[in-house]
C-alpha positions in Angstrom: -14.3 -22.4 -36.0 -13.3 -21.4 -32.4 -16.3 -21.7 -29.9 -16.7 -20.5 -26.4 -18.6 -23.1 -24.3 -20.1 -23.2 -20.7 -18.2 -26.2 -19.4 -15.5 -26.9 -21.9 -14.0 -23.5 -22.2 -12.8 -22.5 -25.8 -12.9 -25.4 -28.3 -12.1 -25.9 -31.9 -15.3 -27.0 -33.7 -15.6 -28.6 -37.2 -18.4 -26.8 -39.3 -19.9 -30.2 -39.9 -20.7 -30.4 -36.1 -23.1 -27.6 -36.2 -26.7 -28.5 -35.8 -29.5 -25.9 -37.0 -32.7 -25.6 -35.2 -34.8 -23.4 -37.7 -37.3 -22.5 -34.8 -34.8 -22.7 -31.9 -35.6 -24.8 -28.9 -38.4 -24.3 -26.2 -37.5 -21.5 -24.1 -34.6 -20.4 -26.5 -36.4 -19.8 -29.8 -33.9 -17.1 -30.8 -31.0 -19.5 -30.7 -30.5 -21.6 -33.7 -27.0 -23.1 -33.9 -26.1 -25.7 -31.6 -23.6 -28.6 -31.1 -23.5 -31.7 -29.0 -20.5 -32.0 -26.7 -19.4 -34.7 -24.1 -16.6 -35.1 -21.7 -13.8 -36.8 -23.7 -11.2 -37.0 -20.9 -13.0 -40.4 -20.0 -12.2 -43.1 -22.4 -15.9 -44.1 -22.4 -18.5 -41.7 -23.6 -20.8 -40.7 -20.9 -24.6 -41.2 -21.2 -25.1 -37.5 -20.6 -24.1 -35.0 -23.2 -24.5 -31.3 -23.6 -26.5 -29.4 -26.3 -24.3 -26.3 -26.4 -25.5 -23.0 -28.1 -23.0 -21.7 -30.5 -24.5 -18.1 -30.2 -24.8 -18.0 -26.4 -22.0 -19.7 -24.6 -23.8 -19.8 -21.2 -26.7 -21.9 -22.7 -25.7 -25.7 -22.5 -28.5 -28.1 -21.8 -27.8 -31.7 -20.4 -29.3 -34.2 -22.8 -29.6 -38.0 -22.9 -30.7 -40.8 -25.2 -34.2 -41.5 -24.0 -33.8 -45.3 -24.6 -31.2 -45.3 -21.8 -33.9 -44.4 -19.2 -37.1 -45.3 -20.9 -36.8 -48.5 -23.0 -39.2 -48.6 -26.0 -39.3 -44.8 -26.1 -41.2 -43.9 -29.4 -42.6 -40.4 -29.6 -45.5 -39.9 -31.8 -45.4 -36.7 -33.8 -47.0 -35.3 -37.0 -45.0 -35.9 -40.0 -45.4 -32.2 -41.0 -43.8 -31.2 -37.8 -40.4 -32.9 -38.8 -40.8 -32.7 -42.6 -38.1 -29.8 -42.9 -35.5 -32.0 -41.3 -35.2 -34.0 -44.6 -35.6 -37.8 -45.0 -35.3 -39.5 -41.7 -34.1 -43.1 -41.5 -32.8 -45.6 -38.8 -29.3 -44.5 -39.8 -29.6 -40.7 -39.5 -32.2 -40.3 -36.9 -31.2 -39.1 -33.4 -33.7 -38.5 -30.6 -32.6 -36.9 -27.4 -34.3 -35.5 -24.4 -33.2 -32.7 -22.0 -32.5 -33.2 -18.4 -33.3 -31.1 -15.4 -30.7 -31.3 -12.6 -32.1 -29.6 -9.4 -29.9 -29.1 -6.2 -31.4 -32.3 -4.8 -30.1 -34.7 -7.3 -32.5 -37.4 -6.4 -35.0 -35.3 -8.2 -33.3 -35.2 -11.5 -35.8 -35.5 -14.5 -35.8 -35.8 -18.3 -38.5 -34.3 -20.4 -40.0 -37.2 -22.5 -42.8 -34.9 -23.6 -40.5 -32.6 -25.7 -37.8 -34.6 -27.5 -35.3 -33.3 -29.8 -35.2 -34.8 -33.2 -32.0 -34.6 -35.3 -31.3 -35.6 -38.9 -27.5 -36.4 -38.7 -27.2 -36.2 -42.5 -28.8 -32.6 -42.9 -27.7 -31.5 -39.6 -31.2 -30.2 -39.1 -33.1 -30.3 -35.9 -36.3 -29.5 -34.1 -37.9 -29.8 -30.6 -41.2 -31.3 -30.8 -44.1 -32.1 -28.5 -44.9 -35.9 -28.4 -48.5 -36.8 -28.6 -48.0 -39.9 -26.5 -50.2 -39.4 -23.3 -47.9 -41.6 -21.2 -44.9 -39.2 -21.7 -44.3 -36.7 -19.0 -42.4 -33.5 -18.8 -40.6 -34.5 -15.5 -39.8 -38.2 -15.7 -37.5 -39.0 -12.6 -34.2 -40.6 -13.9 -31.9 -40.4 -10.8 -31.9 -44.0 -10.0 -31.8 -45.0 -13.8 -28.6 -42.8 -14.2 -27.0 -44.2 -11.1 -27.5 -47.7 -12.4 -26.2 -46.6 -15.8 -23.0 -45.3 -14.2 -22.6 -48.4 -12.0 -22.8 -50.6 -15.2 -20.1 -48.6 -16.9 -17.8 -48.6 -13.8 -18.2 -44.9 -13.3 
């Protein structure tokens, strides 16, 4: 299928790359179909990817694997909250968090409190609220992202 995107223009997307959020995501509950995109012009995949809406081209949220910025990240969520995703295993579980990039880049944060949980087998996903009290909505990641870039030679 041909898809319009915010940062990558028009791209051809395989149907098996569509991720369905039955209840949408926080702030965009009416949007249900997304895909994950990243800049492939670089031979190395960037730490930051984009959760691109397939229904609203202007909605593309920067996302990152939380383990890259918070080692040992392990959100606690009720089983019934993620039950509709299908059986989750170490092989099909993907956990991502959204990034906020303000005009002052040194204040870049990620939302550890509301991770996105994806079952890569069923292509179903949801955004949940982690019960962990130590996880915050605005976890500063600027210095961590800079170190990741340096370690990858970017």
